[in-house]
DSSP file (Angstrom, degrees, kcal/mol; ACC not computed):
  #  RESIDUE AA STRUCTURE BP1 BP2  ACC     N-H-->O    O-->H-N    N-H-->O    O-->H-N    TCO  KAPPA ALPHA  PHI   PSI    X-CA   Y-CA   Z-CA
    1    1 A M     >        0   0    0      0, 0.0     4,-2.1     0, 0.0     5,-0.2   0.000 360.0 360.0 360.0 -43.9  -10.6  -19.2  -24.9
    2    2 A K  H  >  +     0   0    0      1,-0.2     4,-2.2     2,-0.2     5,-0.2   0.904 360.0  50.6 -61.4 -42.2  -12.6  -21.0  -22.3
    3    3 A Q  H  > S+     0   0    0      1,-0.2     4,-2.2     2,-0.2    -1,-0.2   0.874 108.1  53.2 -64.0 -37.0   -9.7  -21.0  -19.8
    4    4 A E  H  > S+     0   0    0      2,-0.2     4,-2.1     1,-0.2    -1,-0.2   0.908 108.6  49.1 -64.0 -42.5   -9.1  -17.3  -20.3
    5    5 A I  H  X S+     0   0    0     -4,-2.1     4,-2.4     2,-0.2    -2,-0.2   0.914 110.0  51.9 -63.2 -42.6  -12.8  -16.6  -19.5
    6    6 A I  H  X S+     0   0    0     -4,-2.2     4,-2.3     1,-0.2    -2,-0.2   0.906 108.7  50.4 -61.3 -42.3  -12.5  -18.7  -16.4
    7    7 A E  H  X S+     0   0    0     -4,-2.2     4,-2.0     1,-0.2    -1,-0.2   0.892 109.8  50.9 -63.9 -39.0   -9.4  -16.8  -15.3
    8    8 A N  H  X S+     0   0    0     -4,-2.1     4,-2.2     2,-0.2    -2,-0.2   0.903 108.9  51.4 -63.5 -41.2  -11.3  -13.5  -15.8
    9    9 A I  H  X S+     0   0    0     -4,-2.4     4,-1.8     1,-0.2    -2,-0.2   0.917 108.5  51.3 -61.5 -44.3  -14.2  -14.8  -13.7
   10   10 A K  H  X S+     0   0    0     -4,-2.3     4,-1.4     1,-0.2    -1,-0.2   0.907 110.0  49.6 -60.1 -42.0  -11.8  -15.7  -10.9
   11   11 A K  H  < S+     0   0    0     -4,-2.0    -1,-0.2     1,-0.2    -2,-0.2   0.890 110.1  50.8 -64.0 -39.4  -10.3  -12.2  -11.0
   12   12 A L  H  < S+     0   0    0     -4,-2.2    -1,-0.2     1,-0.2    -2,-0.2   0.808 108.1  52.8 -69.5 -28.8  -13.7  -10.6  -10.9
   13   13 A I  H  < S+     0   0    0     -4,-1.8    -1,-0.2    -5,-0.2    -2,-0.2   0.812  88.8 100.8 -75.1 -30.8  -14.7  -12.8   -7.8
   14   14 A K     <  +     0   0    0     -4,-1.4     6,-0.0    -5,-0.2    -3,-0.0  -0.246  40.4 175.3 -60.1 138.0  -11.6  -11.7   -5.9
   15   15 A I  S    S+     0   0    0      1,-0.3    -1,-0.2     0, 0.0    -4,-0.0   0.725  77.5  44.4-103.3 -45.4  -12.0   -9.1   -3.2
   16   16 A N  S >  S-     0   0    0      1,-0.1     3,-1.7     4,-0.0    -1,-0.3  -0.894  78.3-143.1-101.1 123.4   -8.5   -9.2   -1.9
   17   17 A P  T 3  S+     0   0    0      0, 0.0    -1,-0.1     0, 0.0    -3,-0.1   0.730  99.8  58.6 -59.1 -20.7   -5.8   -9.4   -4.7
   18   18 A E  T 3  S+     0   0    0      2,-0.1     2,-0.0    -3,-0.0    -4,-0.0   0.698  86.5  97.2 -81.5 -20.1   -3.7  -11.7   -2.5
   19   19 A E    <   -     0   0    0     -3,-1.7     2,-0.5     1,-0.1    -5,-0.1  -0.317  68.6-133.4 -75.5 154.9   -6.4  -14.4   -2.2
   20   20 A T        -     0   0    0     -2,-0.0     2,-0.6     2,-0.0    -1,-0.1  -0.918  14.1-154.5-108.2 129.1   -6.6  -17.5   -4.4
   21   21 A I        -     0   0    0     -2,-0.5     2,-0.5     2,-0.0   -11,-0.1  -0.905  10.5-173.0-105.9 124.8   -9.9  -18.4   -6.0
   22   22 A E        -     0   0    0     -2,-0.6     2,-0.4   -12,-0.0    -2,-0.0  -0.973   2.4-169.0-118.0 130.8  -10.4  -22.1   -6.9
   23   23 A I        -     0   0    0     -2,-0.5     5,-0.1     3,-0.0   -13,-0.0  -0.968  37.0-102.1-118.7 133.5  -13.5  -23.2   -8.8
   24   24 A N    >>  -     0   0    0     -2,-0.4     4,-1.8     1,-0.2     3,-0.6  -0.333  27.1-146.4 -55.0 118.0  -14.3  -26.9   -9.1
   25   25 A P  H 3> S+     0   0    0      0, 0.0     4,-1.8     0, 0.0    -1,-0.2   0.826  97.6  57.6 -60.7 -31.7  -13.1  -27.8  -12.7
   26   26 A N  H 3> S+     0   0    0      1,-0.2     4,-0.6     2,-0.2    -2,-0.1   0.881 105.8  50.6 -65.2 -36.4  -16.0  -30.3  -13.0
   27   27 A Y  H X4 S+     0   0    0     -3,-0.6     3,-0.8     1,-0.2     4,-0.4   0.904 109.4  50.5 -65.8 -41.8  -18.4  -27.5  -12.3
   28   28 A L  H >< S+     0   0    0     -4,-1.8     3,-1.1     1,-0.2    -2,-0.2   0.817 100.5  62.5 -68.9 -30.7  -16.8  -25.3  -15.0
   29   29 A E  H 3< S+     0   0    0     -4,-1.8    -1,-0.2     1,-0.3    -2,-0.2   0.750  91.4  68.8 -65.7 -22.1  -17.0  -28.1  -17.6
   30   30 A Y  T << S+     0   0    0     -3,-0.8     2,-0.3    -4,-0.6    -1,-0.3   0.817  92.6  70.6 -64.4 -31.8  -20.8  -27.9  -17.3
   31   31 A F  S <  S-     0   0    0     -3,-1.1     2,-0.2    -4,-0.4     0, 0.0  -0.632  74.3-141.5 -91.8 143.8  -20.8  -24.5  -18.9
   32   32 A D     >  -     0   0    0     -2,-0.3     4,-2.3     1,-0.1     5,-0.2  -0.460  37.4 -93.8 -91.1 175.8  -20.1  -23.7  -22.5
   33   33 A E  H  > S+     0   0    0      1,-0.2     4,-2.5     2,-0.2     5,-0.2   0.882 123.8  53.6 -58.1 -42.4  -18.2  -20.6  -23.6
   34   34 A E  H  > S+     0   0    0      1,-0.2     4,-1.7     2,-0.2    -1,-0.2   0.899 110.0  47.3 -62.3 -41.7  -21.3  -18.5  -24.2
   35   35 A E  H  > S+     0   0    0      2,-0.2     4,-2.2     1,-0.2    -1,-0.2   0.899 111.4  50.9 -67.4 -40.4  -22.6  -19.2  -20.6
   36   36 A L  H  X S+     0   0    0     -4,-2.3     4,-2.5     1,-0.2    -2,-0.2   0.890 108.3  52.7 -63.9 -38.9  -19.2  -18.4  -19.1
   37   37 A L  H  X S+     0   0    0     -4,-2.5     4,-2.5     2,-0.2    -1,-0.2   0.882 108.3  51.0 -62.9 -37.8  -19.1  -15.1  -21.0
   38   38 A E  H  X S+     0   0    0     -4,-1.7     4,-2.3     2,-0.2    -2,-0.2   0.903 109.7  49.4 -66.6 -41.3  -22.5  -14.3  -19.6
   39   39 A I  H  X S+     0   0    0     -4,-2.2     4,-2.3     2,-0.2    -2,-0.2   0.929 111.9  49.3 -61.2 -45.4  -21.3  -15.0  -16.1
   40   40 A Q  H  X S+     0   0    0     -4,-2.5     4,-2.5     1,-0.2    -2,-0.2   0.919 110.3  50.6 -59.8 -44.8  -18.3  -12.8  -16.7
   41   41 A K  H  X S+     0   0    0     -4,-2.5     4,-2.3     1,-0.2    -1,-0.2   0.899 110.2  49.4 -62.0 -42.3  -20.5  -10.0  -18.0
   42   42 A Q  H  X S+     0   0    0     -4,-2.3     4,-2.4     2,-0.2    -1,-0.2   0.904 111.6  48.8 -64.4 -41.9  -22.7  -10.2  -15.0
   43   43 A L  H  X S+     0   0    0     -4,-2.3     4,-2.6     2,-0.2    -2,-0.2   0.901 110.4  51.0 -65.1 -40.7  -19.8  -10.1  -12.6
   44   44 A E  H  X S+     0   0    0     -4,-2.5     4,-2.4     2,-0.2    -2,-0.2   0.915 110.8  49.3 -61.8 -42.8  -18.3   -7.1  -14.5
   45   45 A F  H  X S+     0   0    0     -4,-2.3     4,-1.8     2,-0.2    -2,-0.2   0.930 112.6  47.0 -61.6 -46.5  -21.6   -5.3  -14.3
   46   46 A K  H  < S+     0   0    0     -4,-2.4     4,-0.4     1,-0.2    -2,-0.2   0.904 112.2  49.8 -64.0 -40.9  -21.9   -5.9  -10.5
   47   47 A K  H >< S+     0   0    0     -4,-2.6     3,-0.7     1,-0.2     4,-0.3   0.901 112.8  46.8 -65.4 -40.4  -18.3   -4.9   -9.9
   48   48 A Q  H 3< S+     0   0    0     -4,-2.4     3,-0.2     1,-0.2    -1,-0.2   0.804 120.9  38.2 -69.7 -28.8  -18.8   -1.6  -11.8
   49   49 A N  T 3X S+     0   0    0     -4,-1.8     4,-2.7    -5,-0.2     5,-0.2   0.216  79.9 110.4-108.9  14.2  -22.1   -0.9  -10.1
   50   50 A I  H <> S+     0   0    0     -3,-0.7     4,-2.8    -4,-0.4     5,-0.2   0.872  78.1  52.8 -61.1 -37.8  -21.3   -2.0   -6.6
   51   51 A A  H  > S+     0   0    0     -4,-0.3     4,-2.8    -3,-0.2    -1,-0.2   0.932 112.5  44.4 -63.6 -44.6  -21.2    1.5   -5.1
   52   52 A K  H  > S+     0   0    0      2,-0.2     4,-2.4     1,-0.2    -2,-0.2   0.919 114.8  48.5 -66.0 -43.7  -24.7    2.2   -6.6
   53   53 A I  H  X S+     0   0    0     -4,-2.7     4,-2.0     2,-0.2    -2,-0.2   0.925 114.4  46.6 -61.3 -45.1  -26.1   -1.1   -5.5
   54   54 A T  H  X S+     0   0    0     -4,-2.8     4,-2.8    -5,-0.2    -2,-0.2   0.917 111.4  50.8 -64.9 -44.5  -24.7   -0.6   -2.0
   55   55 A N  H  X S+     0   0    0     -4,-2.8     4,-2.6    -5,-0.2    -1,-0.2   0.905 109.7  50.3 -61.6 -41.7  -25.9    2.9   -1.7
   56   56 A N  H  X S+     0   0    0     -4,-2.4     4,-2.0     2,-0.2    -1,-0.2   0.916 112.1  48.1 -61.1 -42.7  -29.4    1.9   -2.8
   57   57 A Y  H  X S+     0   0    0     -4,-2.0     4,-2.2     2,-0.2    -2,-0.2   0.922 112.4  48.0 -64.4 -45.2  -29.4   -0.9   -0.1
   58   58 A L  H  X S+     0   0    0     -4,-2.8     4,-2.6     1,-0.2    -2,-0.2   0.877 109.4  53.9 -64.9 -37.1  -28.1    1.5    2.6
   59   59 A D  H  X S+     0   0    0     -4,-2.6     4,-2.6    -5,-0.2    -1,-0.2   0.908 107.7  50.9 -61.6 -41.9  -30.8    4.0    1.6
   60   60 A E  H  X S+     0   0    0     -4,-2.0     4,-2.1     2,-0.2    -2,-0.2   0.927 111.4  47.1 -60.6 -45.8  -33.5    1.3    2.0
   61   61 A I  H  X S+     0   0    0     -4,-2.2     4,-2.3     2,-0.2    -2,-0.2   0.919 111.8  51.0 -62.9 -43.5  -32.1    0.5    5.5
   62   62 A Y  H  X S+     0   0    0     -4,-2.6     4,-2.2     1,-0.2    -2,-0.2   0.927 109.8  49.5 -59.8 -46.1  -32.0    4.1    6.4
   63   63 A E  H  X S+     0   0    0     -4,-2.6     4,-1.9     1,-0.2    -1,-0.2   0.886 110.6  50.6 -62.2 -39.2  -35.6    4.7    5.3
   64   64 A K  H  X S+     0   0    0     -4,-2.1     4,-1.8     1,-0.2    -1,-0.2   0.888 110.0  49.4 -66.9 -38.9  -36.7    1.6    7.3
   65   65 A T  H  X S+     0   0    0     -4,-2.3     4,-1.3     2,-0.2    -2,-0.2   0.867 108.2  54.2 -69.4 -34.2  -35.0    2.9   10.5
   66   66 A K  H  X S+     0   0    0     -4,-2.2     4,-1.0     1,-0.2     3,-0.3   0.909 108.6  49.2 -63.5 -41.0  -36.6    6.3   10.1
   67   67 A K  H  < S+     0   0    0     -4,-1.9     3,-0.4     1,-0.2    -2,-0.2   0.878 108.2  53.8 -65.6 -36.9  -40.0    4.7    9.9
   68   68 A D  H  < S+     0   0    0     -4,-1.8    -1,-0.2     1,-0.2    -2,-0.2   0.796 105.1  54.7 -68.0 -27.7  -39.2    2.6   13.1
   69   69 A E  H  <        0   0    0     -4,-1.3    -1,-0.2    -3,-0.3    -2,-0.2   0.748 360.0 360.0 -77.4 -23.6  -38.3    5.8   15.0
   70   70 A I     <        0   0    0     -4,-1.0    -1,-0.2    -3,-0.4    -2,-0.2   0.477 360.0 360.0 -75.6 360.0  -41.7    7.5   14.2
């Protein structure tokens, strides 16, 4: 189960489907299954909401540039 979660995390981290993601196995051993599931859940949330997060960030930048022009 733990290895499956790790593979899911690697897939979620990928931007380009062709790239290979390597995570230090010693680092991964530090986490238990529950912690890895939480990491996976956070990555899934970010991936699903990236457009909204990006749009909010771009809106902030736009508003700051408008203030600078005044």
